[in-house]
C-alpha positions in Angstrom: 92.8 16.4 74.6 94.9 19.4 74.3 93.9 22.4 76.6 95.6 25.1 73.8 93.0 24.4 71.2 90.7 27.2 70.1 87.0 26.5 69.4 86.0 27.6 66.1 84.4 31.0 65.8 80.9 32.0 64.5 80.8 34.0 61.4 80.6 37.8 62.2 77.2 39.4 61.3 77.4 42.3 58.7 76.7 45.0 61.0 79.6 43.8 63.1 81.9 43.7 59.6 81.0 47.1 59.1 81.4 48.2 62.8 84.9 46.6 62.4 85.7 48.7 58.9 84.5 51.6 60.6 86.9 51.3 63.7 89.7 50.6 61.3 88.9 53.8 59.1 88.6 55.9 62.2 91.8 54.6 63.4 93.7 55.4 60.4 92.2 58.6 60.2 93.6 59.4 63.8 97.1 58.1 62.6 97.2 60.2 59.7 96.2 63.5 61.5 98.8 62.8 64.1 101.5 62.2 61.7 100.6 65.9 60.2 101.1 67.4 63.3 104.6 69.5 64.4 106.7 68.0 66.7 106.3 69.4 70.1 109.6 71.2 71.4 110.1 70.7 75.4 106.9 68.9 76.0 106.6 66.3 78.4 107.3 62.7 78.2 104.9 59.7 78.7 101.5 59.5 78.3 99.0 62.4 77.9 98.1 63.7 81.5 94.8 65.2 80.6 93.8 61.5 79.2 94.3 60.2 82.3 93.0 62.8 84.5 96.4 63.3 86.4 99.0 65.6 86.2 102.4 64.5 88.0 105.4 66.9 88.6 108.3 66.3 90.5 106.8 63.3 92.2 103.4 65.2 93.2 100.4 64.1 91.4 97.1 66.5 91.2 94.0 65.4 90.2 91.5 67.7 88.6 
């Protein structure tokens, strides 16, 4: 028997299908909104610090 075989999945319920469709629509709306924003000049590189709760400048991290 091959260990890499994937077992068959259960069919999704209608509620799960609606939830997946809503999530995809939400992601598409966010992507469209981000494309419309102007490019930031002299901004920080890397992940948004507010999202992760840490600010790091010159190797020193500050938690709020």
